[in-house]
C-alpha positions in Angstrom: 7.3 -5.8 -20.7 10.9 -7.0 -20.0 10.7 -9.6 -17.3 14.3 -10.5 -17.4 16.0 -7.1 -17.5 19.2 -6.8 -15.6 19.7 -10.1 -13.8 16.0 -10.7 -13.3 15.0 -7.1 -12.6 11.5 -6.5 -14.0 11.0 -3.4 -16.1 7.8 -1.5 -16.9 6.5 -0.5 -20.3 8.5 2.7 -20.0 11.8 0.8 -19.6 12.3 1.8 -15.9 13.0 -0.8 -13.3 10.4 -1.8 -10.7 10.5 -0.4 -7.2 10.2 -3.5 -4.9 8.8 -2.9 -1.5 11.3 -4.0 1.2 9.1 -3.3 4.3 9.0 -6.9 5.5 5.3 -7.1 6.4 3.5 -10.3 5.6 1.9 -10.3 2.2 -1.8 -9.9 1.5 -3.9 -13.0 0.6 -3.4 -12.1 -3.1 0.4 -11.9 -2.7 0.8 -8.1 -2.6 3.2 -6.4 -0.2 1.6 -4.5 2.7 2.3 -1.4 4.8 1.3 -1.0 8.4 -0.4 2.4 9.1 -1.4 3.9 12.4 -4.2 2.3 14.5 -3.3 -1.2 13.3 -4.4 -0.7 9.7 -2.6 -2.4 6.9 -2.9 -1.4 3.2 -1.3 -2.9 0.1 2.0 -1.1 -0.6 1.4 -0.3 -4.3 -1.8 1.6 -3.5 -0.3 3.5 -0.6 2.8 4.6 -2.6 0.6 5.5 -5.6 -1.5 7.8 -3.4 1.5 9.4 -1.8 3.2 10.1 -5.1 0.3 10.6 -7.6 -2.7 11.3 -5.5 -6.0 9.6 -4.6 -7.1 6.5 -6.6 -10.5 7.1 -8.1 -13.3 5.3 -6.2 -14.1 1.8 -7.4 -10.8 1.6 -9.4 -8.0 -0.9 -9.2 -4.4 -0.4 -10.0 -3.2 -2.5 -12.9 0.5 -3.5 -12.6 1.6 -2.8 -16.2 5.0 -4.4 -15.4 3.1 -7.6 -14.3 5.2 -7.7 -11.1 3.0 -7.8 -7.9 5.7 -6.5 -5.5 6.3 -3.4 -7.6 5.3 -0.1 -6.1 6.5 2.3 -8.8 3.6 4.6 -9.7 4.6 4.9 -13.4 4.1 1.1 -13.6 0.5 1.4 -12.4 -2.7 2.4 -14.2 -6.0 3.0 -12.6 -8.6 0.8 -14.3 -12.0 -0.7 -13.3 -12.0 -4.0 -11.6 -13.6 -5.5 -14.7 -10.8 -4.2 -16.9 -8.1 -5.3 -14.5 -9.6 -8.9 -14.5 -9.9 -8.8 -18.3 -6.2 -7.8 -18.7 -5.1 -10.5 -16.2 -7.0 -13.3 -18.0 -5.8 -12.0 -21.4 -2.2 -12.2 -20.2 -2.5 -15.5 -18.2 -5.1 -17.6 -20.1 -2.7 -19.9 -21.8 -0.6 -20.7 -18.7 -3.8 -21.4 -16.8 -5.3 -23.5 -19.7 -2.1 -25.5 -20.0 -2.1 -26.5 -16.4 -5.8 -27.0 -16.0 -6.6 -28.6 -19.3 -3.5 -29.9 -20.9 -5.5 -32.0 -23.4 -6.9 -28.8 -24.9 -3.5 -28.2 -26.6 -3.3 -31.8 -28.0 -3.9 -31.7 -31.8 -7.0 -33.6 -33.1 -5.9 -36.2 -35.6 -8.1 -38.1 -38.0 -8.2 -41.7 -36.8 -9.9 -43.0 -39.9 
């Protein structure tokens, strides 16, 4: 995944640039862009766009952002996966950045004091 791209533009695994939602709605609690639907309903933008372009998301499935860019709504940058798989991928990608901030001593080499 090219996170720098053209002046900071994120690119997906297929080399295409992300589609960033410009709707202006407040973000969800998890940081995803939202779309307002009729009757006061709001949905996260990437799921709404995916369903419009590709079709229904299978029940009990999440959309994994292959580009690792939460504001992206480009369907080719999404893959339907189970919530378990989505979490596994997230932690696989983010474990070291979390461990460094939460447990910096874990990266300190052990030396023989004797």
